[in-house]
C-alpha positions as CSV (number, residue, x, y, z in Angstrom):
1,M,0.0,0.0,0.0
2,K,1.1,3.5,-0.8
3,L,0.4,6.6,1.3
4,Y,0.6,10.0,-0.2
5,F,1.1,12.4,2.8
6,H,3.0,15.3,4.3
7,P,4.8,14.9,7.6
8,M,3.3,18.1,9.1
9,S,-0.3,17.3,8.2
10,G,-2.5,16.3,11.1
11,S,-4.7,14.3,8.8
12,S,-1.7,12.3,7.6
13,R,-0.5,11.8,11.2
14,R,-3.7,10.1,12.2
15,V,-3.3,7.5,9.4
16,L,0.4,7.0,10.2
17,L,-0.6,6.4,13.9
18,V,-3.0,3.6,12.9
19,A,-0.5,2.0,10.5
20,A,2.3,2.2,13.1
21,H,0.1,0.7,15.9
22,L,-1.1,-2.1,13.6
23,E,2.3,-2.7,12.1
24,I,1.0,-2.2,8.6
25,P,3.9,-1.4,6.2
26,L,3.2,1.6,3.9
27,E,5.2,3.0,1.1
28,R,5.3,6.7,2.1
29,I,5.3,9.2,-0.7
30,V,5.7,12.9,0.4
31,V,3.4,15.4,-1.4
32,D,5.2,18.7,-1.3
33,L,2.4,21.0,0.0
34,P,4.5,24.2,0.3
35,S,5.3,24.0,-3.4
36,G,1.7,23.3,-4.3
37,E,2.2,19.7,-5.5
38,H,-1.2,18.8,-4.0
39,R,-2.9,21.1,-6.6
40,G,-1.1,19.5,-9.5
41,G,-2.9,17.2,-12.0
42,A,-1.3,14.0,-10.8
43,H,-2.4,14.5,-7.2
44,V,-5.8,15.9,-8.0
45,A,-6.4,12.7,-10.1
46,R,-5.9,10.8,-6.9
47,N,-7.9,13.2,-4.7
48,P,-10.1,15.8,-6.4
49,N,-10.1,17.8,-3.1
50,A,-6.4,18.4,-3.5
51,R,-5.6,17.2,0.1
52,V,-3.5,14.6,1.8
53,P,-3.5,11.8,2.8
54,V,-4.4,9.5,0.0
55,L,-4.1,5.7,0.2
56,E,-3.5,3.4,-2.8
57,D,-4.1,-0.3,-2.3
58,G,-3.6,-1.9,-5.7
59,G,-6.3,-0.4,-7.9
60,F,-8.2,1.1,-4.9
61,V,-7.7,4.7,-4.1
62,L,-9.1,6.1,-0.9
63,W,-9.0,9.7,0.5
64,E,-10.3,11.1,3.8
65,S,-8.1,10.3,6.7
66,R,-10.7,8.8,9.0
67,A,-12.0,6.5,6.2
68,I,-8.4,5.4,5.6
69,M,-8.0,4.7,9.4
70,Q,-11.1,2.5,9.3
71,Y,-9.9,0.7,6.1
72,L,-6.5,-0.1,7.7
73,A,-8.2,-1.5,10.8
74,E,-10.5,-3.6,8.6
75,Q,-7.4,-5.1,7.0
76,T,-6.0,-6.3,10.3
77,P,-7.4,-9.5,11.9
78,G,-7.6,-9.3,15.7
79,Q,-7.1,-5.5,15.9
80,T,-8.8,-3.7,18.8
81,L,-8.7,-0.1,17.6
82,Y,-12.0,-0.4,15.7
83,P,-14.8,-2.5,17.3
84,T,-16.5,-5.2,15.4
85,D,-19.8,-5.0,17.2
86,A,-22.5,-2.5,16.1
87,C,-22.7,-0.5,19.4
88,G,-18.9,-0.3,19.9
89,R,-18.4,0.7,16.3
90,A,-21.1,3.4,16.5
91,D,-19.5,4.7,19.7
92,V,-16.1,5.1,18.0
93,N,-17.7,6.5,14.8
94,R,-19.5,9.1,16.8
95,W,-16.2,10.5,18.0
96,L,-14.6,10.3,14.6
97,F,-17.4,12.4,13.1
98,W,-17.3,14.8,16.1
99,C,-13.6,15.3,15.6
100,A,-14.1,16.1,11.9
101,A,-17.0,18.5,12.5
102,H,-15.9,20.2,15.6
103,M,-12.6,19.6,17.4
104,S,-10.4,19.4,14.4
105,L,-11.9,22.5,12.8
106,A,-11.2,24.6,15.9
107,N,-7.7,23.3,16.3
108,T,-6.9,23.8,12.6
109,I,-7.8,27.5,12.7
110,L,-5.3,28.0,15.5
111,V,-2.6,25.9,13.9
112,V,-2.9,27.9,10.6
113,E,-3.0,31.3,12.3
114,N,-0.4,30.8,15.1
115,F,1.9,28.3,13.5
116,V,1.6,28.0,9.7
117,K,1.5,31.7,8.9
118,P,4.5,32.6,10.9
119,L,6.4,29.6,9.7
120,S,5.7,30.4,6.0
121,G,6.3,34.1,6.3
122,R,2.6,34.8,5.6
123,G,1.9,36.2,9.0
124,P,0.9,37.8,11.2
125,A,-2.0,35.9,12.5
126,D,-5.5,37.4,11.8
127,P,-6.9,38.3,15.2
128,S,-10.5,37.7,14.1
129,E,-9.6,34.2,12.9
130,V,-7.7,33.5,16.2
131,A,-10.7,34.6,18.1
132,R,-13.0,32.4,16.0
133,G,-10.7,29.4,16.6
134,E,-10.6,30.1,20.4
135,T,-14.4,30.5,20.5
136,L,-14.9,27.2,18.7
137,F,-12.4,25.5,21.0
138,A,-14.2,26.9,24.1
139,Q,-17.4,25.4,22.7
140,H,-16.1,21.9,22.0
141,A,-13.2,21.2,24.4
142,P,-15.5,20.9,27.4
143,V,-17.3,18.1,25.7
144,L,-14.1,16.1,25.3
145,D,-12.9,17.0,28.8
146,A,-16.1,15.8,30.3
147,Q,-16.0,12.6,28.3
148,L,-12.5,11.9,29.7
149,A,-13.4,12.7,33.3
150,G,-14.5,9.1,33.8
151,G,-11.8,7.1,32.0
152,R,-8.4,7.0,30.4
153,W,-9.6,6.8,26.8
154,I,-12.3,8.4,24.7
155,A,-14.4,5.4,23.8
156,Q,-14.8,1.7,24.8
157,D,-12.4,2.0,27.8
158,R,-9.4,1.3,25.6
159,L,-7.3,2.9,22.9
160,T,-9.3,3.2,19.7
161,L,-9.4,5.1,16.4
162,A,-11.1,7.9,18.2
163,D,-8.1,8.6,20.3
164,F,-5.7,8.7,17.4
165,S,-8.0,10.8,15.3
166,I,-8.5,13.5,17.9
167,A,-5.0,13.4,19.3
168,A,-3.6,14.1,15.8
169,S,-5.5,17.4,15.7
170,F,-3.6,18.4,18.9
171,A,-0.1,17.4,17.6
172,L,0.9,21.1,17.2
173,A,-0.9,22.3,20.3
174,G,2.1,24.1,21.7
175,P,3.2,26.2,18.8
176,A,-0.5,26.7,17.8
177,R,-1.2,28.1,21.3
178,I,-4.2,25.9,21.7
179,P,-5.6,26.9,25.1
180,L,-5.5,23.6,27.0
181,A,-4.8,25.0,30.5
182,R,-8.4,24.7,31.7
183,Y,-8.8,21.1,30.6
184,P,-6.8,18.7,32.8
185,N,-8.6,15.6,31.5
186,I,-7.6,16.4,27.9
187,Q,-4.0,17.1,29.0
188,G,-3.8,13.8,30.9
189,W,-5.2,11.9,28.0
190,L,-2.9,13.6,25.5
191,A,0.0,12.6,27.7
192,R,-1.1,8.9,27.6
193,V,-1.5,9.0,23.8
194,Q,2.0,10.6,23.5
195,E,3.4,7.7,25.5
196,T,2.4,5.2,22.9
197,E,5.0,3.7,20.6
198,A,2.9,4.7,17.6
199,W,3.0,8.4,18.6
200,R,6.8,8.2,19.0
201,R,7.3,6.4,15.7
202,T,5.2,9.0,13.7
203,A,6.7,12.2,15.1
204,P,7.4,14.5,12.2
205,P,10.9,15.9,11.6
206,P,11.7,19.4,12.7
207,S,10.3,21.9,10.2
208,P,12.8,24.4,8.7
209,Q,11.8,28.0,8.5
210,R,10.5,28.9,5.1
211,D,10.4,32.4,3.6
212,N,7.4,33.3,1.4
213,A,6.3,29.7,1.2
214,T,2.7,28.6,0.7
215,P,1.0,27.8,4.0
216,V,0.7,24.1,4.6
217,P,-3.0,23.0,4.7
218,L,-2.8,20.7,7.7
219,E,-6.3,19.2,7.5
């Protein structure tokens, strides 16, 4: 299987986390986002949305990171990241969809404004966008924090796709200045995810400073 990805992409990271945890070998092909390769004809033919990641498995081409996560789990007999029973699967799916619609959106705004723009020389951050991201975060973070108040993991009392999906959106929490201080349960959970071997094995390399580069679309 081939994975077209970028190492600083949160969406790519969540797929890499699942592959690393399940010991699934992937041929990794970097798509140069700062140069605009993702908007070129070859990549758009793979994904008409001009985003990463994209998985190729033989003649099957799959985009959308959470769909790829599910697909990789389905290829792995005995895996425990993605439940096989209807209720357990629905529970995990709920948090995958919630991540895509709410938490990831809020975090991505802050990543772009506070990290990507300064890194690419396209700053400064837009205060109105930062405020929008912080407002969305304040709406959605309490939901996650409350969910984690009663357990170590988000769903099913064990590490699942839900944890990897949501944790990937926090991968740049420090430089993005994501306001986590008021949410101790999220902080404790993130620490647990970051202790996993999969997290350590998928850490991106340090990103060099770029001048006048195109901002990296992280989601």
